[in-house]
N, C-alpha and C positions, 0 to 999 in steps of 0.2 A: 958475242955481245949479247948481253944477258937482258931479257923483257922486264918491264917495270913491273913488280909483283900488282899492282891497280888491275890490270891487263890481263895478269893470268886469272885472277879470282874471276873477274869477267866471263872469263873465257868457260872455269871449270864450275862455278856456284850452279848458272843454270841447268847445267848436267845433272849434278847432285841434286838438285830441288825438284827436278822432273822425275829422277829416281825415285824419289821421298815420295813423292807424290802419289806414285803408280803403286807403290808396297805400302801407301797408308791405308790404314784400318779405322779410322776414324769415324764415327757416327752423327756427331753434330757439324751439321751442314753451317753453320756459322764458323766454326774452329777450320773447318776446309777451305771457306771462302777467304777466312784469313790468313790461312797459308798459301792460296794461290795469290792472294794482293800480295805477299812479301815478296813471292817469287818474281811479281812482274815488276817490282820496285828495283829488281836488279836486272833484269832483261825483259824488256817491252817485247820483246817478240817471240817469244816462249808459246808456242802454239797450244802443248799441253795444261799450259798454266790458263792460257786464255778459255781454253775448253772447260778447265775446272770451273772456272769462276761460271761460265754458262749454265754447268748443269748445277751447282750449287744454288745459284737463283732459282732457277726452277724447279729446285726443289724447296725453296723458301717464297715459292710463289711469289715472286718478284719479277712477274714476266714482262715487264715494261724495261726493268732494267737490263734484263737479259734480252733482251732483242737490240737496247742500246750498245751493249757490252760487244755483240756479235756485227754490229755494224762498226764501232771503233777498232776489231781486231782484222779488218782487212776484206782484200777479197778473197785470199784463200782460206780464212776462219770461216768465212760465209760458206762456201764449198763446202767445207768439213761441216760445218754445223747446219746444214740443211733442216734435218729433220727438228733439231731442238730451234731454228729459229719457226720454222714452219710452226712446231707447238706452242712458242711464245704467243705468236700472232695469232693463233688459233682462240686462245684462252683469252686474249685482249677483245674478241670479238672482230677483227680485221681480216674476215674468210679469205675475201677475193685476194689480199696480198699474201695469205697465205698457200691460195692456190698459183698463184704467180711462184713463188719459191717453188713449189713442189713442181711445176711444169720446166721451169729453167733448170732442174737439176735432173729430173726425171725417177721413175720408179726403178732406182738400181737395186734396191734390196725390199725385204720383206717389211722391215718397221715402216720404211716410206709409203709403201701401198698401204700399209694400216692407217697410217695417218692421213692420207688422201682420201681412205674411204670414208673416215670419221669427218674430215673437213668437209667432203660432199654431203654426207647427211646433214649437218648445222648449217650449210649451204641450201638446204632443201633441194640439192640436187640428187632424186632418190634414185633415179635409173641408175646414173652414174657410179653411186656407192652401191648397189645390187651388183653391177657387172661386177667390179672390184673385188667385193667379197666371194662371189661366184668362183672369181680366177685364185681367190685366197682358199677356197675349199676345196679347189680340188689338188692345191699341192699334196706332198706327202708332209704335212704336219699335223701328226692327230691329236697333239694335245692341244693346238689351239681350236680343232674343230667345232668344241661346244660353244666357245665366245664367237668363232664368225656365227654357228648359228643365230646365236641371242640377237648379233648385230644388224644380220641380213633379215630375221624375221621383223626386225623395228623398221628397218628400212622400207620393207613390204608395207609394213601398215600403215607408214607417214604415206607413201605412195600412194594408197590407197584412200587415204582422207585427202589428199591434194588432188586425186583421178587423173595421176599424168601416167599410169604403169600400164603397160600392155601384158603384164607377167598378173597370172590369177593364181596364185597357190592354193592347194585344198592343206585339209588338217593332217592327211594321211600321209604329204611328201614331207611333211617334217613332222617327225614324235617330238610330242611336249610331255620332255620328260626333265623339267624345271619349273619354279616358278617362274623365271623371265619368259621361258616360252609362252606359257601358257598365259601371262599378262599382254605380250607382242598380238598371239592368237588372239585374245579380246577385244584389243584394239581394232585390230582388223575386221573382225565383227560388226563392232561397231560402225566403223565406215561404209561397210556393207549392208547395214540396215538389220543385220542379224542378231537383235539385243538378247531371245533368249540363248543363244548360243555362246554369246559374250557374256552372259553371267553365268552361266554354267563352267566355263573356262576362269572366270572370276576367282570363282568358289573354291575351283581344285589350285589355283595360283596361293591362295592364301593359305590353303591347307597345307601346300609343301613348302610356302616358307615358314610356317611357326614350326613345321619338322625337320627344317636344315640345320646341319650342322656347321656347316661350314660359316656360318653368321653369328654374330654376337648379339646381345639384348638391343641394343642400339639401333644398331644396323637391321635386326627384324620390326624395330619400331618403325623405324622409317621406311621399309619397302611395305609394311601394312597400310602405311598413309596411304602413299599412293594407289596401293589396289580397292583401298574403301574409299577413296575417294573418286576411283573409277566405276565401283558398285554404286555407289550415290547417285552419279550420274545416269547409269544404266534405269536403277530404278525410276528417276525422275523420265526418262524418257519412255519406259512403260505405263506411265501416271500413276506411278506408288509414290504421290509425292510424300506421304506422313513418312513411310519405309524408309526414302533418300534421307528426307529432314532427321529421322534416328540415326541414319547409316554417318551422316554429317558430323554427328555430335559425337560421335565416337574416333573420328580422326583426331582432334586435341593438337591443331598446330601450333608449336611454339617456339620462342624465338630462334631456336638453333637448328631449325628446320630448313629444308632447302626451300632458296628463295621462290622458286620457280612455282613450286609447287604449293607455297605456302599463299600466295597471291591467286592463283587460279582457286583451290578451295574456298577461300574466303569469299570470293566473285561466286562461286557456286552455291555456298549456304548462303550467301545474302539475296540470293535470285529465287531460291527454296523457301527462305524465312519468311517471316513478316517483316516487308518493310515499315521503317516508319511513316506515319503520314506525312510528318512534318517534312517537305522537302529539302530546306535547310539542315535539319538534323541527320538524314540521308547525307546530304552529301559532306556534311562533318564525321560522321561514323567513314565513308567508304575514300576520305580524302588522306587519310595515314597511309594505305596501304597501294591505293590508286595512283600515287604521287610518284612511288616508288617503281613503278613499272616500267621505266626507261631504262632502269639498271638491270634489269631481267636479261636474260637468253631465251625467250619465248620464241616459239614458229612465229610465223605471220599469221596464221589464222587464228592462233591465241591472243597475242598483241592487237590484233586487229578489233576482236570481239573487245578486250579490255579499254582501248581507245573508244568504242562506239557506245559502251554503259558510260563510260564518263562523260562523253557529250549529253546523254540523255539525262543523267543525274543533272550536268549543268545544265540543260535546258528545265526542267522539273523547277530548278531554284531561281528561275527567272533569269539566268545570265546568258540572252541571246548574244550579247556582241560578240563575246570570244566564241561563243557557238557559231554564228556567223563567218567571223573569222577564218576558224580552221576550215568550214565548209566551204568558203569560195577559195581556199588555198590548195584543197583538195579536188575541186572539180573545176579550176580554170581552167583543164585540157580537154573539157567536156566538147568542146568542138569536133574533139579526134573520134568520136565515137566509141569512148573506153566501155572495156568490158571487165573492169576491174569490179570487184567485190565491193572494195574498200570505198573508193570513189562515189559508188551507185551509193552505199549507204550512208555516205557524207553528203550526198546530194538531199536523199531522202530527209536526215537531219536538217540541213540547211532550209529545205523547204518547210520544215516545221517550224524554224525558229522563226523565217519572215513571216509566217502567217499566225504566230502566236497573238494570243489575245482579239482578233478579226472577229467580228460576227461571219456567222454560217454560211450568210448569202455573198460576204465578201470573200471568202477562202477560195473559193473556185475561181473568182475574177482574177484574183491577184496569181493565183499557178498558173494560169492561163497569160498573164501577160509575162510570168517568168519562162514560160515555156518558148512565147515568141524569142528570148534571148537566148535561149540553150536550146534549139529547136532538135536537137539528137541525144535529147537526155531521157532515157528509156524510164528511169525513175518516175518522171515528174509526170511523165506520161499516164502509167500504170496508177497513181495517185488523183489523175484528172478522171479518167473511165472510173476509178473506183466510187469516187464521188458523185459522177454520172449514174451510176449504179443505185447510190444509196436515194439519190432523189428521184429515182423511177424515170428517168429520161434514159432508157436503151438506146434511142437512133443517136443521140448525141455522142454515148460512149462507143459505139460501133464505128463512127465517124470520125472521132478523136483516133483511135486505134488503127484503123484502115489508111489514114491520112500519113500518120509516123511509118506505118510498114512502109508504104510506098516512097515516101521520103528515101527511107534506107534501101530498099530496094533499084531505087535509080540512081544510087549513089555507086561509083567506080571503085571504092576502096572494098579489099576482103573483109577489113575489119565490121564495115559495116553491114557487109550481105551476112556475115557471121552472126551479128547481133541481130539484123533481121530473120533468120530462121533459128534462134534460139530457142529452146523448146519449151521455156515459160510462157515466151511472147506468142509461140505459136498455137499453146496450149489454151491462152486465153483468146487468141481471136477465135478458135474452132469453137470453144464454150458459147462466145457471143453469140455466132452464128445457126449454133444449134438451137439456142433461146428463141432467136427468130424464126424455127422453123425453116433454114437454109440449109439440108443435109446435102446437096451436092456441092454448096460454098465450102462448107466445112470439108467434103471430103476430097475436093479440090485442092484446098489450103495444104491439108496432111501430106499430099500424094507431092507438091510442089516441097515442101519443106523435106520431105523424103529424097526427093529427088536430088536436092543440095546435097545433104549430109552424104550420099550414097556415091556421088561423084568426090565428093572432096579428099583429097590425101590426106592421110592423117588420121587421129583418131576422130570417132564420128560423135554422135549422141546416140546411144543405142537403145535407151527410154523411147525416143520418138520413132526410132526404125520399128519397135517392137510394137507400138500403138498401131502407127500406121499398117504393118505388116496385118496386125490382126484386123483394124479395119477395111482392107483389101480384100484378105481372104474369103470374106461371105461374099464379096461380089459375083454376080455372075457370069460376066466378061471375061474371057480369057486371059487379055490383057493384064487387069489388074489381078488377078490370080497370079500370074507369071511377075509380076512386080513385086508382089506381098513374098514371092519366093525369093528372089533378089535381096529383098531387104534383109529378110532372116538369114541369108545365105552370107551376107556382108557382117550381121553380128556374131555369127559363128567363127569368121575368122579372123576377127578381132577380139574375141574373147576366149580363143582356144579351149574353152570349156563351155561347153553351150548347156545352157537350163532348159528342163523342161518345156517349158513355153515354146523357144527358140525350135526346140527339136521337132517338135508338135506340128508346129507352123510351117515349118521347110518340108515336112513330110505332106501334109496336108496341101499346100503349095502344089508340089511336085506330082502329086496323086492324079491331077487332072492334065497331065503334060506329059511327063518324061516317067515312064512305068519304070525303065531301065534303073533310073536314077535313084528314085523313090526305094527300090531293093537296096540298093547301095546306102541308103543312108536309114534305112529301118533300124539297124543296130543302134543308132539314136537315142531312139526312144526309150523311155523309163521304162524299166519291168514292172510286174505287175508285182512284185514282192516289194520291190522300192517305194510303192506308191500305198501298200495296205500293211507293210513293216510295224509301223507306230499304230495301228489298230489292234486294240485287246479285245478279240473275238469270247474269250470265255466271261469277260466282266459285261460285255453287250449280251451276251443270252442269260445271265444271270440278274442283268437289271430289267428284263422283260421288254414291253413293249408300252413306250409311252403312249398315254391316251388321255386326250383333254379334256376336261370336267366338264361336262354337259350341263346346260340350265334348265331347271326344273320348270321355269316356267315358258319353253320353249313352246313354241306352237308347230303342231304335226299336220302337213298337209293332207287333206283325206281324198282317198283312193276313188277315184269316180266312177274306176272300172268293176268296182266289187261293191255288189249289190246290197253287201249287207251294211257299207257305211250308210249312216246318214249325216244330214247335213244339221250341223248343229245349229239350235235356235238361239238367237241373242236376245237375252232377257232383258226387256228395257226397264229401266229404275221407274219407280211410280215417285210422280210429283204432286203431292200434295200441297193443299193452299197454306198459308200460315194462318187463316182462323179456323183451321178444322178442328173440331170437337170430335173424340172418338165417342159413339153413340147418338148422334146426333144428325137427324136428317139432313141432306144436305139442299141447298135453295135449287127448287126446282126451273127458276128463271134464270141459272147461273149460264147458260148457253146461250141466250140473249142478248143485243147488247144494250150497253149501261142506259141510253136513252129510251128504250121500249119497257123496262123492267118499272115495276109498280113503286119501287122505292126512288125512282129517279125522282130528285127535286132541283129544277134549272134553276141557274142563278140569276139576278139581276129582275128590274120591273118588267121588262120587255118580256126575258123568258118565262115568267110566269103567267103574262097576259097571255103570250102564245100558247104556252098549255093550256091554259082554263079553255082556250077553245076545242082544243081536241078531249077533253075531258066527257064524258058519258052523260048525256041526263043534260046536259048544257042547254042556252039559247043558242038557237038557230041563226046568222046573220042571214036578212033578205038577199038575195042576190037575182039580178035576172039573167036569164039564161035565154039564147037564140038557138031554135032548134034548127038542125042541119038537114037535108035529105040524105035519107036513107040511116039516120039514127043517130042517135048523137047530139050535143047541142056546145055552146061557146059561151063561157061566164063574161057576161059585159058589165063593166066596170065605170062610173062616172067620173071622168075627170074631173079634179079638183078646181075650184073657181079663182081665176089669177086677181089678186085684191091689186086694186085701181093705185092704190097707194106704194105700191113696190114698182109700177112701170113708172113713174114719176120721177123725173133725171133731176137731179142737183143740180141748180143755177151756179154756173160759173160766177164767180165771187171779182 
């Protein structure tokens, strides 16, 4: 019995079409997609056709259609196209689903490992990305080493921005042989605060980019924009705002530029430039690009800054209702003592929205009432403390902060204790206690925080431990010195590469207790050459000794032991009367009181009568005197006769 011709065609045509697809050399992805769809019309179970459709859709940037095609192709196609499915989900921003896809399939080949590292990088799991790249770098694929080094340095730089990594790479461990490596090294320097080194690396990256032969003019221009934007950021951090503004003018962001870079560059340019005085004009100017920030794929710290700036601009435009709504949505879980930077910043912006337009005296009262509803809000506490300090009410500021710290210390949750001993709050408490001259209380606060971070597993607060160690190293008690050594040792075990301050502090702490241990740690001290290598001795010698200019009118002390020295006599300035005439004899009676002078003329009738009695040659009034025994006499005056009429009383009417 012969088979029907239609069945023969169904069995033969898929095989022929699959062979044609494998041997095809079509470069137009639309044509490949049409050919694969034609194959599926004859046989819907052809895996090669399904796989071809998925790859063609990915090439055409139709990632949603590619993910849908993988789901429609069945379980077997999903297993075969694990890499394609993860890539489509990655491009769609569905990072958690992409990670789940890779975990279910396993990292069976090198391509899946590359995809897993890239997804971990975008999901901000930077330690995981570093681990995968280190495994890939150790394999014998030397043609990929350069690209892997670039991605590894990017993961390390982002981890330092996020401050979650335990690995501290130095510049000598990765040779900066391309502009990508220089750029990533500069980003790592910015995260660590080494702005001068970052600017030096960015200059080298710009020179290497312009000298590269692998990029065309458009690609070079795009890379230059990123480098110039980062240079402007570094200049602004260094305080050179005018230079940073000029650098931003050179970026010239266009519509076809990278959307993430364009939004970040416009935000920085607006922050550095002269913002409009009219807040409504400012909102209109920024609304065109801030509204599209949700479509970008920026990192969390970048998207958080953009959202915060948007809320501040809305607050300036008096759109307080929308700001309050967003702030309440962000801090609705504030009772759980959140450590999130985003939630704390939104709490601050929400407090500003609640108190906008209130008088100065009512702001503090409103914030205190708000703190009663959110007692674990650290941002509100810091604002209230700051307002108390502005009003010169130091006692109220200390009481507010101490009450908040006691509330956190009595909590049973680990998150509350971590918030209690955060370096910022501890530094504020120490600062206020030192203002009150409570040095012992400030030291006790540092020791308590240092012990918490020392005994806590996982990453600690190295800055707080370092400051506590510096404070304790000058103590006269052995216990404090040993505790300082323990803090410095904790920092060294976490950083892997000790800083000069940590090394010197550890050796100084061990010098008073354990001499053999000091000898083993002495090589950690920086060498003399490393400390003076940047000093130009010849330049110092040629410049001479700096002498401060002496004041010509400066007074010199007399040497009282020197006999030749004479005490300088101060010449008094002669004061002459206003009526003084040169050549005229002065009045001889100028030293007498005014009433004793000849020219004195009393005023009034009584005055003239009294003056006449003292006139020489005048009549002498007859008076009776009574002599006294032993000489002398007493003048007797007659009493005046009393007028009888004055005694007469008035009759009552």
